[in-house]
N, C-alpha and C positions, 0 to 999 in steps of 0.2 A: 288082203283086204285093200282097196281103193284110198289112197291119202293122197292130199293136197297139203305144199307147204308152201306159204307166200314169204319169199325173201330168201335170199341166195347168200348172206353174209356167215359170220362164225356159228350162229345158232341154227340156222335154218337149214344151210347146207349141209352141216355135220349130222343134225337130226334127219334130212332127207337120205343122205347115202347111207345110215346105219339104218334105219326102218328098211330100205330097199334090201340091205344085206341079208335081212331077216325074214326075206321073203314076201313083202307086202310090195303092190305096185305104186311106185310114188312120183307124182308130177311137181317139180319146183318150179314155182311161176316168180317172175321178176320183170320190172319194167325198164330194166338196163339189157337192151339188146347186146351189147359187147360181152356181158357176162354170160349170157344165154349163150353165146356163139362158140366162148371159150369151154364152157364147161360141158356143152354137147359134144366137142373135140378131146375130153377127157382132161382138160387144164384147170385145175384149180386157181381162183382168182386172189388166193392168199396163201400162205405157208401154214401147214398143221402137220404133223407127224401121222402117218398111216393114212390121210385123208385121200391122196391122190389113187392110191391102191383101191379103197372101198368106191371111189367115185368109177374109175375105169371099169371095176367087176359089174358094178351097178349096171352101166350102160351094155357091157357085153352080155349081160343077161337079162337086158331089155326090161329091168324092173325098176328102171330109172329115167326119167326124162326131163327134160328143161323146157320151158316154153315162157314167150311173152304174152301168150292168149289168155288173159286172166279170166276172161268170161267161161272158156272152156274148162280151166281149170277148176272154177268153181263146180260147174256143171258134173263133172266125172266123179266126185268124190263126195261121200256122206262123212268123212272126217278133215277137217280142215285146220291147219295150225297156222296162227299167225306169227312170223319171226323176223318181221320187218325192223327196221332202225326206231330209236328212239333218242334222237340226238338234243342236246340241250342247248336253251336259247343263254343270251348273254347273262340273263339272270339266274342261270342254274336251273330253271323249270325245264321238263320233260316235254319237248315238242311231239305231239301225239299226231301229227299229221299223216303220215304215212299210214299207220293205224287204223284212222277214222276213214281214209282213203280204202283200205282193203275190205273193212266192215263194209262200208257203201257198196263196192264191187260185189261182195258175197250176197247180200240184201236184195241186192236189183237183179241177180242172176240164179238165185237160190231155184232149184226145180223139186226138191223135196226135203225131207224133214233131215237137218243135218245136227253136227256138233262141230262147233266152233272152238279152238284152244288157243289160248294165248300164252305163247313161249316168251313175247318180248316183255324186257322190264318195264312194268307201267307204276304210276304212281298208285298210290292206295286210293281205292275209291273208284277208278276207273272202270272198274266193272259192270257199276252203275248206268254210266253213260252209254256202255256199249250192249248193253242188255235192253235198254231202252231205243236203240238202234235197230237192234234185231227184231223186234216187236213189229217193224214195220215191215217185214217180210210177209207173203203170202203163205208161207210154210214155216212151221216150228223149226227154230235155231235156239239149240243149247248152248250155253256158254261155259267153258272151264277153264280155269287159270292153273296153269302148267309150268311155274317158272322154271329156267334152266339153271343148275348150277356148275357149269364146263368151265374148268381152266384154260384158258389160252396155252397151246404147247401140249395139253393133255386132254383137249376137248373130245376125240374120237373114243379113247381110252375111258374117258368120265361118262359118255353117253353109253359106251355098252356096258360098264361095270359100274352103276351108278350108287352112290352112298345111301340115297333115299330118293324117292320120287313122290312129289308134293302134287296133289290133285284137289283143286278148291272149286267146288259147285254144288248143286242142289238137285239136277237132274240125276237119279239113280241110274238109270238106263246108261247115260252118257259117261259116267263114273266106271261103272260096270266095263264098258267097252275098252275104257282106258286101260284100267287095270289089266285085261287080258293083252292089250298092246304093248306094256311095259314089261310082264311078267316073265318073257324070257330074257332079259336082261339082268333080272334081279336073283341074287342068292338068297338062301334061308334068311339071313340075319340084315338083309337089308329091307327096309318096309316101303311100303306106299302109304303116305299121310294123307288122309283125306279130311277136308275141313272148309271153311267159307271162302268165298272168292276173295274178301278183304283179310282175310289170315293169310292167306297163301300170298298175294301182292306183300302184303306187310314182311312175311318171312324171308323173301328175296332180299329185301332191302335190308334187315335186320343181320341176315349173314355177312354181306358185302360189307356194309358198314362197319360192324364190329372187328373183321378182320383188318380192314383200314384203320381203326383206331387201335388195334394193337401194333401195328406198324409204324405210327407216329408216335405212339408211346413208346418204344423201344429206341427210337430215335431220338427223342428227346433225352431219355436215359443217358444214351450214347454221349450225346453233346455236353450233358453235365458231367458225366465220367471224366471227359476230355479236358474239362476246367479245373477239376478238383484232383486230377493226378490219378483216376484209378482207370481201371481196363475194363471195357464194356464186355468183352469174351469172357473174363472171369464172372464178372457181374450175371450175364447171360446164363452161364452153367450153373449157378447157384438157383436163378429162376426157374429153368427149365426142369431140375432135378424136383421140383414140387409139383406133384400129380396135377393139382389144383390149376397149375398155370399151364405145363406142358411147353413145348418148343416151337411149334409150327406159327408161323407169322411174326418171331420175334427177331428177325434178322436186320442188323442196323446197317441203313445205307442211305442213299441219295431219295429216297422216297418212293412211293409206289406212282404206277401211272398206267395206261391200258385204257380199254374201252369200258369198263364196268366199274371200279373203285373209284374214280375220280367223279364219274357221271352219276354213280348212285348216292355218292356222299352230298353233292350239289342239288340231286333232285329230292331227297328227304329232306334236307335241311328247308327247302322252299315249301314241300309238301307241310311241313310243321309250321313254318311261319303263316304260312294260309290258314292254320288250325289254330293259331294264338298258342303256339307251343314252342319255346325257345329250348332248342336243342343245343346245350352250350359245349358237351363235350364234342359233339360231332362237328360245330363250327370250329372247336380249336383242333379236332384232328385235320380237318380242310388246311386251316393257316398252318398248322405245322409241317404238314406235308410240302406245301408251295414253296416256303420257306427251304425245307430241307433239299427240295431239286438245286437250288445254288450253293449249297453248302461247298462243296468241291470247288465251284468257281472261285469262290473267296479266299479258300485256302491257296489257290494258284496265285491269286490277285495278291495275297499277302506277300507268298514266297517270294514273287517277284517286284516287290516294293511299290504295288499300284502302276506298273508300267507293263504292258502285254503288246504294246504296238509293234509290229514285225515279228513277234516270236512265235515260233511254229509250236503248236499245242497238239498232240495226238489224242484220239478217244478211240478206246476199244470198247466194242459194244454201243449199239445205237438203239436196238429194241428194247420195250420197257422191263423184259425178262427175257430168259434164253428160251429156244425151242419156238420163236414166232417171229413173225416180220412187221409186227405190229409196232409203230413208233408213235401212237396217239397218246399224249399226255405224256410223253416219255420225258424222263430227266435231262437227255441228250439234247432233245429240241433247246430247251431253253438254255442249256449251257452253251450250246453252238450259238444262239443269238447273242448270248451276252460277251462271248469273246470275239464276235465280229464286231460288234460294238466297241470293243476296245482296240479293234485293228491288229486283233492277232491273225494270225495263217493257221488254218485250222485243217488237220487231216485225221481221216477217220478210216477204221475198220470194222466191219460186223459181216459174221458168215451169210447171213441172208438179207438184212434189212436196208441196205444200200440203195437199193431201186428204189424205194420208200422215201429215202432221206433225199433223193436226188431231187425230188417233186418239188420238193420244199424249199432245197437250197440252190438247185442248179448247179452252176461254176463257180459258184462262190467261196464252195469248201473243195478239198481234194479227198479222192477215194480211192483208197489202195486195194489190191489184189490180195496180199495176207498181210499180218500185222507187222512183220519184222518192215515190210515196203513202208508201212504207215509211220514208223520211226525215223525215217531218213532223218538228219540234221534237226530231227526234235528237241526242244528243251524241256518239254514235259508229257507226262502219259497219265491220262485219267483212265480208269477202268470204271465202267459205267454198267455192263451187262455181266452175269457171271457166266460166261460160256466156259464148258469144259475145257475148250483148247486154250484158255489164258490162264487156266490154274499151274501147269506147269510149263512156261516157256523157257526157252534159250536164255537166262539171264544174260550169260556173256555176250551172245549177240544181239541183245536187247542195248546193253550198255555201248558197244562199237556203233550200232549204228545211230544211237544219240548225241546230240550235240551236248545236252547236260541230261545225266542221269538222275532226273526226278520224277519219283512216281507217286501218284495219288490215287489211292484204293478205296474208290466210292461202293466196292460192296465186301471189303474186308478178306478177301479171298487168300490174301497172303500174310505172312506171320513178318512182323516187323524185323527180327532178329535176322531172318534169314536173307531178306532184301537188303538191310543194311549191311551183313557180311559181304555181300555182290558189291558193294560200292555205291549204292544208290541212295539217295534222300528218298525218306519215305513217311508219308501221311496217311493213314487210314481213318474210319468214323469211331470217334470213341476210344481210340486205342492209344 
């Protein structure tokens, strides 16, 4: 089957390489010439485990091509996925400019009956606007909402082994075609769920915002536990042994970031406000998370009695989560901004995300090649991303490198007794 995917970001590129690996002929189209040049050479434009291998495999088998010729990409395929960005504007509303640009390109260049599949996350009700535009074509263009549920750092794995596939649409032939397209990726107990476009759009937001709410909830419990002398690790054990609650997304820390949760929470709040529906819980989720991103900064500020000028502060972990180089909405970024404002000297180490950090901060901070180098003469260490290499470090070497052995654990990856026994001052989240 010939497939076109508009957009080569996390969603579009992962979908493209995985469909190509399944034997389909996939054209990935994008307006960014630099991206396309790199991808045609087999070089991913972002880090994602397994992605580069599938990219090179698809290019070698000639089942995968990349182009900036958008009209040709429309012409050659009957199945067209839209996976372009939907950034939020200053008010939190999703900006659908790129979406409508692609839809316009499809309408203007359609040469036969086609199925248009939306993988980008779009506000509930967007399908009505798109279907109205698609009717302007000379040929029948059928619309299906097919939200993605990929986790950054595990996106390839999630696409190849999805927990479920959601298809929102009314055109039976298109739905059946897509069922056949996804069937090879699904085991017997993993369903394809069909519904209306509005329900499919809503389902994506409901899932992401619920998970974001769980994170903010456990962070609030952690903050309260700390004030009342309880230990959130013990509290969480009790919670997670309740089958109704479970353990996922109940890890206290410095808040969520990335390209999905912050944007989706803001977008759904904006959509609800436009519909005269006040999502009080979701607004509190957002407010809690924004405050949580800075909780470690204020712990450090208090420790140094409000004076950070000239002090070297080291950050281990820059990406918003492990196994990705994504720093969008990452707690590390706002913490660095606050530290620089207080005239602290900032040193950082991250296995893969530092190149992205350099784009934002340039020479304003120090970038180390290994975690221990970053600690030289440091007066405090902040753990912001739970990379595996940080879990069992050489504490003796750390203490030797540091001018002042103070450790602020933003992901609770250490036990207080162990750290204090090694001679460190230690603070976690809610412990």
